[in-house]
C-alpha positions in Angstrom: -139.9 51.5 -127.1 -140.4 49.7 -130.4 -138.5 50.5 -133.6 -140.8 50.1 -136.6 -141.0 50.7 -140.4 -144.0 52.5 -141.8 -145.1 53.3 -145.4 -147.0 56.6 -145.8 -150.6 56.4 -147.0 -151.6 58.5 -150.0 -155.3 58.5 -149.7 -155.9 55.0 -148.4 -153.1 53.3 -150.3 -149.6 52.7 -149.0 -147.1 54.6 -151.2 -143.4 55.1 -151.5 -140.6 53.6 -149.4 -140.5 52.5 -145.8 -139.5 55.0 -143.1 -138.2 54.2 -139.6 -140.0 55.5 -136.5 -140.1 54.8 -132.8 -143.4 53.7 -131.3 -144.4 53.9 -127.6 -147.4 51.7 -128.4 -147.1 48.0 -129.3 -148.0 47.7 -133.0 -147.9 44.9 -135.6 -147.5 44.8 -139.4 -150.7 46.0 -141.0 -151.7 48.4 -138.2 -152.6 51.9 -139.3 -150.7 54.6 -137.3 -150.8 58.3 -137.0 -147.3 59.6 -137.9 -148.0 63.2 -137.0 -151.0 65.5 -136.9 -151.8 65.1 -140.6 -149.9 62.0 -141.9 -151.0 58.4 -141.6 -149.2 55.2 -142.5 -149.3 51.4 -142.4 -146.8 49.4 -140.3 -144.6 47.2 -142.6 -142.1 45.9 -140.1 -141.7 45.7 -136.3 -138.8 45.0 -134.0 -136.2 46.6 -136.3 -132.8 46.1 -134.9 -131.2 49.2 -133.4 -128.0 48.4 -135.3 -129.9 49.2 -138.5 -130.6 52.8 -137.5 -127.3 53.4 -135.6 -126.1 56.0 -138.1 -129.3 58.2 -137.9 -131.0 57.1 -134.6 -130.8 60.7 -133.2 -133.1 61.9 -136.1 -135.7 59.1 -135.9 -139.1 60.5 -134.9 -141.8 58.9 -132.7 -145.3 58.2 -134.2 -148.3 59.8 -132.4 -150.0 56.4 -132.0 -152.4 54.0 -133.7 -155.2 55.4 -135.9 -158.4 55.6 -134.0 -161.3 54.6 -136.3 -164.3 56.9 -136.0 -167.5 55.1 -135.3 -170.1 55.1 -138.1 -173.5 56.5 -137.1 -176.6 55.3 -138.8 -178.8 58.1 -139.9 
């Protein structure tokens, strides 16, 4: 499991501070991730040391996964 930092997206723009999450998928900085059923974010840091979250690691949530881009259809 990877420990990552994510900045929430407001519209399509990263906004606010970085939040720490676990990820079951391998992600890299710049990847768009689904934080929960409604929130998306952009990965800002990967391989965060566990010592950095020691005080609150029991409250760190796991992201849903990478954002799946919908295919554009030509009409």
